[in-house]
Every structure is written in C-alpha cells, then in structure tokens.
C-alpha positions in Angstrom: -12.9 14.1 26.7 -9.1 14.1 26.3 -7.5 12.3 23.4 -6.4 9.5 25.8 -10.0 9.1 27.0 -11.2 8.9 23.4 -8.6 6.3 22.7 -9.7 4.3 25.8 -13.4 4.6 25.0 -13.4 3.6 21.4 -10.3 1.4 21.0 -9.8 0.1 24.5 -6.1 1.2 24.6 -4.7 2.8 27.7 -1.8 4.6 26.0 -0.8 5.8 22.6 2.1 4.3 20.6 5.2 6.3 20.1 4.6 9.7 18.3 0.8 9.3 18.0 0.0 11.6 21.0 2.4 14.3 19.6 0.8 14.2 16.1 -2.7 14.3 17.6 -2.0 17.2 19.8 -0.4 19.1 16.9 -3.6 18.7 14.9 -5.8 19.7 17.9 -3.7 22.8 18.2 -4.7 23.7 14.6 -1.4 23.0 12.9 -0.9 21.5 9.5 1.0 18.3 10.3 2.9 15.6 8.6 3.2 12.3 10.4 5.7 9.6 9.3 5.1 6.3 11.0 6.3 3.0 9.7 4.0 0.2 8.6 2.1 -1.0 11.7 2.8 2.3 13.5 -0.9 3.2 13.9 -1.4 6.0 11.4 -5.2 5.7 11.3 -5.5 6.5 15.1 -3.7 9.8 14.3 -6.7 11.1 12.3 -9.5 9.1 13.9 -9.0 10.4 17.4 -8.8 14.1 16.5 -11.6 13.5 13.9 -13.9 12.4 16.8 -12.8 15.3 19.0 -12.9 18.2 16.6 -16.3 19.7 15.8 -17.5 18.7 12.3 -16.7 16.1 9.7 -13.3 14.5 9.2 -12.6 14.2 5.4 -10.2 11.4 4.7 -8.5 11.3 1.3 -7.0 8.0 0.4 -6.3 6.2 -2.9 -6.9 2.7 -1.5 -10.6 1.6 -1.9 -9.9 -1.6 0.1 -8.5 0.4 3.0 -11.5 2.8 2.8 -13.8 -0.1 3.4 -11.7 -1.6 6.2 -11.6 1.8 8.0 -15.3 2.5 7.5 -16.2 -1.0 8.8 -13.9 -0.5 11.8 -15.4 2.9 12.7 -19.0 1.6 12.3 -18.2 -1.3 14.7 -17.3 1.3 17.3 -20.5 3.2 16.8 -19.0 6.0 14.8 -20.9 7.2 11.6 -18.6 6.8 8.6 -19.0 6.3 4.9 -16.9 6.3 1.7 -17.3 7.5 -1.8 -15.3 6.0 -4.7 -15.4 5.6 -8.4 -17.7 2.8 -9.5 -20.4 3.5 -6.9 -24.0 4.0 -8.1 -24.7 7.7 -8.6 -27.6 7.6 -6.2 -25.4 6.0 -3.5 -22.9 8.9 -4.0 -25.7 11.5 -3.8 -27.1 10.0 -0.5 -23.7 9.9 1.1 -22.8 13.5 0.1 -26.2 14.7 1.5 -25.5 12.9 4.8 -22.1 14.6 5.0 -23.5 18.1 4.2 -26.3 17.7 6.7 -24.0 16.6 9.5 -25.0 12.9 9.8 -21.5 11.6 9.3 -18.4 12.0 11.4 -16.0 10.5 8.8 -16.1 10.6 5.0 -13.5 8.7 3.0 -13.0 9.8 -0.6 -10.5 9.1 -3.4 -8.4 12.1 -4.6 -10.1 11.9 -8.0 -13.4 12.9 -6.3 -11.9 16.4 -5.5 -11.7 17.1 -9.3 -15.5 17.0 -9.7 -17.5 20.3 -9.6 -20.4 18.6 -7.8 -18.2 17.5 -4.9 -16.5 20.9 -4.6 -19.9 22.7 -4.3 -21.0 20.3 -1.6 -17.6 20.5 0.1 -18.2 24.3 0.6 -21.4 23.5 2.5 -19.9 20.8 4.8 -18.8 21.6 8.3 -15.2 20.3 8.3 -13.1 19.8 11.4 -10.1 18.0 9.8 -8.8 17.0 6.4 -6.6 13.9 6.6 -4.5 12.8 3.7 -3.4 9.1 3.9 -0.6 7.7 1.7 0.6 11.3 1.5 3.8 10.3 -0.5 1.4 9.9 -3.5 1.4 13.8 -3.8 5.1 13.9 -4.8 6.1 13.1 -8.3 9.4 11.9 -6.8 7.6 9.4 -4.5 7.4 5.8 -5.6 3.6 5.9 -6.1 2.9 9.4 -7.5 -0.8 10.1 -8.2 -1.5 13.5 -9.9 -5.1 13.8 -8.5 -3.3 14.3 -5.1 -2.2 17.7 -6.4 -5.8 18.9 -6.4 -6.0 18.6 -2.6 -4.5 22.0 -1.9 -7.0 23.6 -4.2 -9.9 22.8 -1.9 -8.2 24.4 1.2 -9.3 28.0 0.4 -13.0 26.9 0.7 -12.3 25.8 4.4 -9.2 28.0 5.2 -9.2 27.4 9.0 -9.3 23.6 8.8 -6.0 21.9 9.6 -4.6 19.2 7.3 -3.0 16.0 8.6 -0.8 14.1 6.1 0.3 10.6 6.9 2.6 8.1 5.3 4.8 5.2 6.1 7.4 5.7 3.4 9.0 9.0 2.4 12.5 10.1 1.6 13.7 13.5 2.8 13.0 15.0 -0.7 9.4 13.7 -0.6 8.9 14.9 3.0 9.6 18.5 1.9 7.5 18.0 -1.3 4.5 16.8 0.6 4.4 20.0 2.8 4.9 22.3 -0.2 2.2 20.6 -2.3 -0.3 20.7 0.5 0.3 24.4 1.3 1.4 23.9 4.9 1.3 27.2 6.7 4.6 26.2 8.3 6.8 23.1 8.3 5.6 20.6 10.9 6.9 17.0 10.8 6.7 14.3 13.3 8.8 11.3 12.3 9.2 8.1 14.2 12.5 6.3 13.3 12.0 3.7 10.6 14.2 1.4 12.6 12.4 -1.9 13.6 14.5 -3.2 16.5 12.7 -6.6 16.5 12.8 -7.2 12.8 15.9 -9.0 11.3 16.5 -8.4 7.6 18.1 -11.2 5.6 19.0 -11.6 1.9 20.1 -15.0 0.7 21.5 -15.9 -2.7 19.9 -19.2 -3.5 19.2 -21.0 -6.7 17.0 -23.7 -5.2 14.4 -21.5 -3.6 11.9 -24.3 -2.8 14.4 -26.1 -0.7 15.5 -23.0 1.1 11.9 -22.0 1.7 11.2 -25.3 3.5 14.4 -24.9 5.5 13.4 -21.4 6.7 9.8 -22.4 7.5 11.0 -25.4 9.5 13.6 -23.3 11.3 11.3 -20.3 12.1 7.9 -21.1 13.6 4.8 -19.0 13.5 2.6 -17.2 11.0 4.2 -16.3 7.7 3.6 -14.3 4.5 5.4 -15.3 1.2 5.3 -12.6 -1.4 5.6 -13.6 -5.1 5.2 -11.5 -8.3 2.8 -13.7 -10.3 -0.7 -15.0 -9.5 0.1 -18.4 -10.9 3.1 -18.9 -8.6 0.9 -18.1 -5.5 -1.1 -21.3 -6.2 1.8 -23.5 -7.1 3.9 -22.6 -4.1 1.0 -23.0 -1.7 0.4 -26.5 -3.2 4.1 -27.3 -2.8 4.0 -26.3 0.8 0.8 -28.3 1.6 2.4 -31.4 0.0 5.3 -30.9 2.4 3.0 -30.8 5.4 2.9 -27.0 5.9 -0.6 -25.5 5.9 -0.8 -22.8 3.3 -3.3 -20.7 1.2 -2.8 -18.5 -1.8 -4.2 -15.0 -2.4 -4.2 -12.6 -5.4 -6.5 -9.9 -6.9 -7.9 -12.3 -9.5 -9.8 -14.3 -6.9 -13.4 -13.3 -6.2 -14.2 -11.4 -3.0 -15.8 -14.3 -1.2 -12.9 -16.6 -1.8 -10.3 -13.9 -0.8 -12.2 -13.1 2.4 -12.4 -16.8 3.3 -8.7 -17.4 2.8 -7.8 -14.2 4.7 -10.0 -15.2 7.6 -8.4 -18.6 7.9 -5.0 -17.0 8.0 -6.0 -14.3 10.5 -7.5 -17.0 12.8 -4.2 -19.0 12.6 -6.1 -21.9 10.9 -3.6 -21.5 8.1 0.0 -20.8 8.8 1.3 -19.5 5.5 -0.2 -17.1 3.0 1.4 -17.1 -0.4 0.4 -13.9 -2.1 1.0 -11.1 -4.5 1.3 -7.5 -3.2 -2.5 -7.4 -3.3 -2.4 -8.9 0.2 -1.6 -7.1 3.4 -2.8 -3.5 3.0 -4.9 -2.7 6.0 -4.5 -6.1 7.6 -3.4 -5.7 11.2 -2.2 -9.1 12.3 0.4 -8.5 15.0 2.0 -12.0 15.3 3.5 -12.5 11.8 6.9 -14.0 12.5 8.2 -14.3 9.0 7.9 -12.4 5.7 9.6 -14.0 2.7 10.1 -12.4 -0.7 10.6 -15.0 -3.5 11.1 -12.2 -6.0 13.2 -9.0 -5.5 10.7 -6.1 -4.7 10.7 -3.2 -7.2 11.9 -0.5 -4.7 12.9 0.1 -1.1 9.7 1.7 -0.1 7.5 -1.2 -1.2 9.9 -3.7 0.4 10.0 -1.8 3.7 6.2 -1.6 3.8 5.7 -5.4 3.1 8.6 -6.4 5.4 7.0 -4.3 8.1 4.0 -6.5 8.3 6.2 -8.9 10.3 6.5 -8.5 14.1 4.0 -5.7 14.8 3.6 -7.2 18.3 7.3 -6.1 18.8 8.4 -9.7 19.3 11.3 -11.1 17.1 10.4 -11.5 13.4 12.3 -12.0 10.2 12.1 -10.5 6.7 13.9 -12.6 4.1 14.6 -12.1 0.4 15.6 -15.2 -1.6 17.4 -14.1 -4.8 19.6 -15.3 -7.7 21.2 -13.6 -10.7 18.2 -14.2 -13.0 16.0 -12.2 -10.6 18.1 -9.1 -11.2 17.9 -9.6 -15.0 14.1 -10.0 -14.6 13.9 -6.8 -12.5 15.9 -4.9 -15.1 13.6 -6.2 -17.9 10.5 -5.2 -15.9 11.9 -1.7 -15.4 12.5 -1.3 -19.2 8.9 -2.4 -19.9 7.4 -0.1 -17.3 8.4 3.0 -19.2 6.8 2.7 -22.7 7.7 5.5 -25.1 5.6 8.7 -24.9 4.2 8.0 -28.4 3.1 4.5 -27.3 1.3 6.0 -24.2 -0.6 8.5 -26.5 -1.5 5.7 -28.9 -2.9 3.5 -26.0 -4.9 6.5 -24.7 -6.4 7.0 -28.2 -7.1 3.2 -28.5 -8.9 3.2 -25.2 -11.2 6.0 -26.3 -12.0 4.1 -29.5 -12.4 0.8 -27.6 -15.1 2.4 -25.3 -16.5 4.4 -28.3 -16.2 7.7 -26.4 -16.5 10.8 -28.5 -13.7 13.3 -28.1 -14.4 16.0 -25.4 -16.9 13.8 -23.6 -16.9 10.9 -21.1 -15.7 12.8 -18.0 -16.7 10.9 -14.8 -17.9 7.8 -16.8 -16.6 4.3 -16.0 -16.4 1.4 -18.3 -15.9 -2.3 -17.9 -12.4 -3.2 -19.3 -11.5 -6.5 -20.9 -7.7 -6.3 -21.2 -7.4 -9.4 -23.4 -10.0 -8.1 -25.9 -8.4 -4.6 -25.9 -4.8 -5.8 -26.8 -6.2 -8.2 -29.3 -8.3 -5.6 -31.0 -5.5 -3.1 -31.4 -2.6 -5.6 -31.7 -0.8 -4.3 -28.6 1.7 -6.0 -26.3 -0.1 -6.7 -23.0 2.7 -5.4 -20.7 3.3 -2.3 -22.7 -0.4 -1.5 -22.9 -0.9 -2.0 -19.1 2.1 0.1 -18.2 0.8 2.8 -20.6 -2.6 2.7 -18.8 -0.9 3.0 -15.4 1.2 6.0 -16.7 -2.0 7.7 -17.9 -3.5 7.0 -14.5 -0.5 8.7 -12.8 -0.9 11.7 -15.1 -4.5 12.0 -14.0 -6.3 11.3 -17.3 -8.0 8.0 -16.1 -8.2 5.9 -13.1 -8.5 2.1 -12.8 -10.7 0.1 -10.3 -10.1 -3.5 -9.5 -13.1 -5.7 -10.0 -13.2 -6.7 -6.3 -13.9 -3.0 -5.4 -17.1 -3.0 -7.4 -19.4 -4.5 -4.8 -22.8 -6.0 -5.8 -25.4 -3.8 -4.1 -29.1 -2.8 -4.1 -31.3 0.0 -2.8 -35.1 0.4 -3.0 -35.8 3.6 -4.9 -39.6 3.9 -4.4 -41.7 4.7 -1.3 -43.1 2.1 1.0 -46.6 2.7 -0.5 -45.3 2.4 -4.0 -43.5 -0.9 -3.2 -46.6 -2.4 -1.6 -48.7 -1.5 -4.6 -46.1 -3.0 -6.9 -46.1 -6.3 -4.9 -49.9 -6.5 -5.1 -49.9 -5.9 -8.8 -46.9 -8.2 -9.6 -47.4 -11.3 -7.5 -44.5 -13.1 -9.1 -42.1 -10.6 -7.5 -43.8 -10.6 -4.1 -41.9 -13.5 -2.4 -38.6 -12.3 -3.7 -39.1 -8.7 -2.5 -40.2 -10.0 0.9 -37.1 -12.1 1.1 -34.9 -9.0 0.4 -36.7 -7.0 3.0 -36.3 -9.7 5.6 -32.7 -10.3 4.8 -31.3 -6.8 4.4 -32.0 -3.8 6.6 -31.8 -0.1 5.5 -32.8 -0.8 1.9 -35.0 2.3 1.7 -32.2 4.7 2.9 -28.9 3.4 1.5 -27.2 1.0 -0.8 -26.7 -2.4 0.9 -24.2 -5.0 -0.3 -25.7 -8.3 -1.4 -24.5 -11.6 -2.9 -26.7 -13.1 -5.5 -25.2 -16.5 -4.9 -26.2 -16.5 -1.3 -29.7 -15.2 -2.2 -30.0 -18.1 -4.7 -28.9 -20.7 -2.2 -31.4 -19.4 0.4 -34.4 -19.0 -1.9 -33.7 -22.1 -4.1 -33.9 -19.8 -7.2 -31.2 -20.4 -9.8 -28.4 -17.8 -9.7 -29.0 -16.5 -13.3 -32.7 -16.0 -12.4 -31.8 -14.0 -9.3 -29.7 -11.7 -11.4 -32.4 -11.5 -14.0 -35.0 -10.5 -11.4 -32.7 -7.9 -9.8 -32.0 -6.5 -13.3 -35.7 -6.3 -14.1 -36.6 -4.6 -10.8 -33.9 -2.1 -11.7 -35.5 -1.4 -15.1 -38.9 -1.1 -13.5 -37.4 1.6 -11.1 -38.3 -0.4 -8.0 -34.6 -0.8 -7.0 -31.2 0.5 -7.9 -29.1 -2.5 -8.7 -25.3 -2.4 -9.0 -24.3 -5.8 -10.5 -21.2 -7.8 -9.8 -18.5 -7.5 -12.4 -15.4 -9.7 -13.0 -13.7 -7.1 -15.1 -11.8 -4.1 -13.8 -13.2 -0.7 -14.7 -11.6 2.4 -16.2 -12.9 5.8 -15.2 -12.3 8.9 -17.3 -11.2 11.5 -14.7 -11.6 14.2 -17.3 -13.2 14.2 -20.8 -11.6 12.2 -23.6 -9.0 14.4 -25.4 -7.7 14.1 -28.9 -4.4 12.3 -29.1 -2.6 15.6 -30.0 -4.0 17.2 -26.8 -2.5 14.7 -24.5 0.3 16.5 -22.7 3.1 14.3 -21.4 6.2 16.2 -20.4 9.4 14.6 -21.7 11.4 16.3 -18.9 9.1 14.9 -16.1 9.0 11.5 -17.9 12.9 11.3 -17.9 13.1 12.6 -14.3 10.6 10.0 -13.1 12.5 7.3 -15.1 15.7 8.3 -13.4 14.2 8.3 -9.9 12.8 4.8 -10.7 16.2 3.7 -11.9 17.7 4.9 -8.5 15.2 2.8 -6.7 15.9 -0.2 -8.8 19.7 0.2 -8.2 19.1 0.6 -4.5 17.2 -2.7 -4.3 19.9 -4.6 -6.4 22.5 -3.1 -4.1 20.5 -4.1 -1.0 20.3 -7.8 -1.9 23.8 -8.2 -3.4 25.4 -6.3 -0.5 27.2 -8.5 2.1 29.3 -5.9 3.8 26.9 -3.3 5.2 24.2 -3.7 7.8 20.9 -4.2 6.0 18.9 -2.1 8.5 21.4 0.8 8.0 20.9 0.6 4.2 17.1 0.9 4.5 17.3 3.7 7.2 19.8 5.7 5.1 17.4 5.4 2.1 14.8 7.2 4.3 17.3 9.8 5.4 18.3 8.4 8.8 22.1 8.7 8.7 23.0 8.5 12.4 21.6 5.0 13.1 23.8 2.2 14.5 24.1 -1.2 12.8 21.4 -3.6 14.0 23.4 -6.6 15.1 20.6 -8.9 13.8 20.7 -9.0 10.0 22.7 -11.6 8.2 25.6 -9.1 7.5 25.8 -8.1 11.1 25.7 -11.7 12.3 28.5 -12.6 10.0 30.5 -9.9 11.6 29.5 -11.0 15.0 31.1 -14.4 14.4 34.5 -12.8 14.9 33.7 -12.7 18.6 34.4 -9.0 18.9 31.6 -6.7 20.2 30.8 -3.4 18.5 32.8 -1.2 20.9 35.9 -3.4 20.4 35.4 -3.6 16.7 35.1 0.2 16.3 38.1 0.8 18.5 40.3 -1.5 16.4 39.2 0.1 13.2 39.7 3.7 14.6 43.3 2.8 15.4 44.3 1.0 12.2 42.2 2.7 9.5 44.0 6.2 9.5 47.4 4.4 9.2 46.3 1.9 6.5 44.8 4.8 4.4 48.1 6.5 4.2 50.6 3.6 4.0 50.9 -0.2 3.9 51.4 -2.2 7.1 52.3 -5.7 8.0 50.1 -7.8 10.2 52.4 -7.4 13.2 52.5 -3.6 12.7 48.7 -3.5 12.8 48.5 -5.6 15.9 51.0 -3.3 17.6 48.7 -0.3 16.8 46.2 -1.7 19.3 48.2 -2.7 22.4 45.2 -2.7 24.7 43.6 -5.8 22.9 44.5 -9.4 22.7 46.3 -10.3 19.5 43.5 -12.8 18.5 40.8 -10.1 18.6 42.8 -7.7 16.5 43.5 -10.4 13.9 39.8 -11.4 13.8 38.9 -7.8 13.0 41.6 -7.6 10.3 40.3 -10.9 8.8 36.8 -9.6 8.7 38.0 -6.3 7.0 39.9 -8.4 4.5 37.0 -10.8 3.7 34.6 -7.9 3.3 36.7 -5.8 0.9 37.7 -3.0 3.3 41.4 -3.8 3.0 43.6 -5.7 0.6 46.8 -7.7 1.2 49.8 -7.9 -1.2 53.0 -9.7 -0.3 52.2 -9.7 3.4 51.4 -6.0 3.5 47.9 -4.5 4.0 46.2 -1.3 2.7 42.8 0.3 3.3 40.8 0.5 0.0 37.2 1.0 1.0 35.6 4.4 0.7 33.5 3.8 3.8 
C-alpha cells in the first residue's frame, strides 16, 4: 500500500495535510528527519503511517503519559496493535509488554525517555525488530528548549544497536537554535528538516490591558460565539471562574490535574460533545485533545513563555475557520510573572538539600533505589523538613530536568488487575475459597483478557454493580494480590516520584553552575519576550511570534488588535508601505514639516498621507516638535 492508501484505510482521510506527505516520504526513504508542525498540524500521522508501512516495530519516545494513552487507544480502535510502558506500571505488566514487542506481537510501542536508561530495556531493545524510532516533543532534547528533559539525551545512545533504523523527530515548538540542537543530539546522519510555517492565517491574536477581567471576559464571550477554552494558572480559579460564568448564563466546566480521572473524563466529554460551551482549565487541559471547532482561547494569566502560549493558543481554529486567542492582562500580572520566575530558580545549594531530604523522606539508603517509585505527599514533605512549598517543588522539577528523578501525576497511575495463576489454579482456588468465588466470577464476566494482560478497573464501579462496599472491594483485591491470585495495582491520589538512578550522597549531586546560569538566562529571555508581546501595541502580534520561531520574512497578519488598529486609518498595506518608503529615509536624516512630508508622496491624496503620519506618530515611530517631524524608531 502507498502512504495515501494507508491514510485512507486507517484514518479515512483522502489527502495529507501540508508537509505530512513530505515528512513521511523522507522517513520511508530511510532519512533521519525532523518535522516541525504547529499544534494541530497532525504530527502523530507522520510517524503512524510510516510505522505501519515499515517492516517491524515503531518505537515512539514521548514524555507525556496522557498522550501515550490517547495514541494507544486511537491505534487500537483502528485495529493496530499498540501498547505503552511508563513509570508506575506494575513490573509484570512491563515484562508482558516488552515480551510482546520482542516477539513481534506489537506494531507500536510507546515509552518514556527514562525507560531507555534501564539495562533491561536496552537488552530487549537489541532483540526487537525495529522499523522506525519516533521522538515526539523533540524540543525536550535541547537544554535551550523551554522544556528540557535530560533523559532525552540517552536516545542517541541506543542508535548503534539498530544502526540502519531511521529516526523521526517531531515538535510543534522550536527556535532555530533548538532545531540545530535536536539534530546534533540525535546524531542525524545529515541535516533534514521539514518545517511548516508557524503562521496561523485563521487565528487572530489579541492582548487587552484590562483591570476588570470578569467584565471583559463576559463581553468577549457574548461577542464571539462557539466553543471556548479559558486558561488560568491556579486550580482554585478554574472553579470560581466556571461558577461565575454559569451564574451569568454561560455553560462552563472547570478542569485541573487535582480532579480524579473519572471526573476529568466526564467534564472533557461534555465539552467535546458541545454540551458545555466553555472549559476553564489549567495547562493540564488540552494536550492530545483534537477538537477542531474551538473558536476562542482566552488566557486570564500571562503564559510563562512564547512556546507554551503558541501551543495553547493553537488549540483554537484547527478546522481552519476564524478563531481568536486573547490574553487579558494588567500590571500586577507582570509583577506576578517576574516573582514566579525568581522562585523557579532556587539556589543550587537548596536543590541539593531538597534532593537529600527526599531520600531521607523515602528512607532510601545511599547508592540504592534506582528504578523504584514512591508515593509522594508534598504537604507532609515540606512540613517535615520546614521547606517552602514553591521552592521545594521547583527544586524537584529541576532535579527531574537533570535526570536524577522523575515525577508522575496521580492520574497516570491507573487502577488495574491481572490474574497471575493458571485457569486450573484459579478454579481450584475458587472451590477452596467460596467467599471469593462470586467476586472472581464477576471480574471474569466484566473484564476480558485478565489472564494475559493488565486490565484497567474502577473499584467504585465494581462496588456499585456488586453491592459490596467500596472499602471491602479494595480489601478483597488487596487480599487476592497477597494470595498471588491476581496482581493488583491500586489507585493512588498522590503523585509518585521515581528514582531514575540510585540515590546519591548530597556531595555527589552534580549541578553545573554554568549550565544553571545559561538556562536561567534563556528562561529570562522567554519571560522578557512574553512581557514584550502583551505590552506591545505597535508591532503585529503574529509577526512577533513568528520571529521568535525564526520566521523573519513573514507579512503582518492584518487580523490582530495591533493590525486592526492600523487598518482604521483606511490605508491598505501597499499604500501604507509606499508612504513609509518615501518619507522614512528623509525623516531619518532631517526634520520635515507636515506639508513637506505630504509633498514627498504626490501620487496619494493628502488625507491618506496624513492618516499614515498620524499612525506613525501615535505608535512612536516619529516625534513632533514645534511643527516639525523626525523618525526615531529603530524599526
């Protein structure tokens, strides 16, 4: 089958989106390839189609457990064998999955980058028949990217074991420096980049200075119809804003990582089916959600960096119909952003102290604990060691970026079971233990595949269907686990911390001061870029974002608030540029009166030239003193 036939058979699409076909063909030709597609540009198709076509397994490396699960579910629905391995899974589940991959029973295997650091996986990787290695969120490999993850640096180390296998790196957000770094760090045989323009011609970017954000929020939602996402920074505000909107007659739900999986899924499904118009959420919402008809994305807080903003804003208008991305901001937001930045870089000594405290908290002896995961109660941790919560959490995230530990959200630790004895042994157990017999029969009727793989369960649903109290269901599952009848992975409400490598002594923790300062400066540049973006009222917002991603030859969009302000002077772009080209060189060298400037453009009506001059004056390009004008802008 051709790539287009595969696309039609499994996805029902007649044609590829822009740049997908070129990326796929490059991979099929055996080239190491980097594909840059904006959010909603269809990155997963770029590895899934060649993954199906190439002989062997497609190994997909991604840091996002939620995205792994979405992709695996999507492939399974299309009849394609796919599984994932991530920290927090039961050891037996991991072993089963790896055996299936080694023996050729899987077409796709999704793993986190940390998995590549384990000797057991490497030994099994050598035995796998690999057709393609795909690296999603590839910007994570660059320490100059906004989401650097050191385990990504291990990816290149597995390539010599499968030297003929091409590698496909994909990302939605990478600056020119990061683009080069990705290819170097992944040992590309030669440079090969396919980059779709980051320009979104249907998306209008708007930044509004507004102290009464609630009032403005209502005004925007009444003015622009259709599905909306409202991003806020705190979990508490997601609920309060959703309640405010409902009180004003606008259907809204709230979403954050602190809600349990069932509740989040319910809220998400209501929004996906358009039964709820507005989702008020933290940045935990949106990754992997493909809803094409989002008309409006509003940020109540200024995002931390241009990459994160571009990705979140890009969830609007994926159907290529008009959509809007709005940031509401005021002066206190900039102060908050600067304070958050200061807190996000604890001192190196603080980071080491937090690492040491973690080891003591989990009672891990020095030089042990590698690969182990531990339930983590943040409140208890900071209370025990008299730490500041923000400082402690940012130290933990820094240690994660350095590759010493990794964190897993509680929602990624799914409750699951698997029968670990034979059919005969289970039957004998049921005969000898009559009190368990009805419960085991219910499990066998309700869940298929229990003898061969881990199956996700929900003890609350089991309790409701069996009329057994929830705590007794959990107790029975736990007891069956102890009796070695089943493997039971219980639900947890706490996140987990995984020790990627053995616990080291505090003095052995290496944190480079030079790299730390460089990262801090790169983060400062991103912060400055966001502050400049929202406070700017002179330059096209689309142009500012595109230039951040290295596109310097783009034209102003004509749709953002800055461009629309300029459009009000009733001069089109060609006319505006012509007037500026004629008067700018003169005004840069000497002062001119209004009449002298008008005479420099004899082809145009006097009113149009004056409108352009007024706009240049209002937007700080020129100044006027005593009736004479001079060009002062550096642009």
